[in-house]
C-alpha positions in Angstrom: 75.1 -23.0 0.0 77.4 -22.8 3.1 76.1 -21.1 6.3 77.1 -17.5 6.8 80.1 -17.0 9.1 79.3 -15.9 12.6 80.8 -12.7 14.1 82.4 -12.9 17.5 80.4 -11.0 20.1 82.8 -8.1 20.2 82.6 -7.7 16.4 78.8 -7.7 16.6 79.0 -4.8 19.0 81.3 -3.0 16.6 78.8 -3.5 13.8 76.2 -1.7 15.8 78.6 1.3 16.2 79.1 1.8 12.5 77.4 5.0 11.3 74.2 3.9 9.8 74.6 6.2 6.8 77.5 3.9 5.8 75.1 1.0 6.2 72.7 2.7 3.9 75.3 3.1 1.3 76.2 -0.6 1.5 72.5 -1.4 1.2 72.2 0.7 -1.9 75.2 -1.1 -3.4 73.8 -4.5 -2.5 70.4 -3.6 -4.0 72.0 -2.4 -7.2 75.0 -4.7 -7.7 75.5 -7.4 -5.1 74.2 -10.6 -6.5 76.0 -12.8 -4.0 74.8 -10.7 -1.1 71.3 -10.5 -2.6 71.1 -14.3 -2.8 71.9 -14.6 1.0 68.6 -12.8 1.7 65.2 -14.3 1.9 62.5 -12.9 -0.4 61.0 -10.9 2.4 64.4 -9.4 3.3 65.0 -8.5 -0.3 61.6 -6.7 -0.5 62.3 -4.9 2.8 65.8 -3.8 1.7 64.3 -2.4 -1.5 61.6 -0.6 0.3 64.0 1.0 2.8 66.5 2.1 0.1 63.7 3.6 -2.0 62.1 5.3 1.0 65.2 7.3 1.8 65.6 8.8 -1.7 69.1 9.8 -0.7 67.9 11.4 2.6 69.1 9.3 5.5 67.0 11.3 8.0 63.8 9.9 6.5 64.2 6.6 8.3 63.0 5.8 11.8 65.4 4.3 14.3 63.6 0.9 14.0 64.0 1.0 10.2 67.7 1.9 10.6 68.2 -1.2 12.8 66.3 -3.4 10.4 68.4 -2.1 7.5 71.6 -2.7 9.5 70.5 -6.3 10.2 69.7 -7.0 6.6 73.0 -5.5 5.3 75.1 -7.4 7.9 73.4 -10.7 6.7 73.9 -9.8 3.0 77.6 -9.0 3.5 78.0 -12.5 5.0 78.0 -11.9 8.7 74.4 -12.9 9.3 73.7 -15.1 12.3 
């Protein structure tokens, strides 16, 4: 498997500005349908993604700021912009 593409520094800053609720929606999609994205993640990241998506039960406010950042990191990697 080829390495994931790297984001330029500015793009990485933009990723952090994306509303995390959109990140949650992408995470839910990856968890349900995204085989290619799913395969980019380690077993531990897959478990954590599943745990975080299940924890929200559709309520984004149920995540802590650190959980939101971890979810964002996993989603960025799954989409193919992981570092």
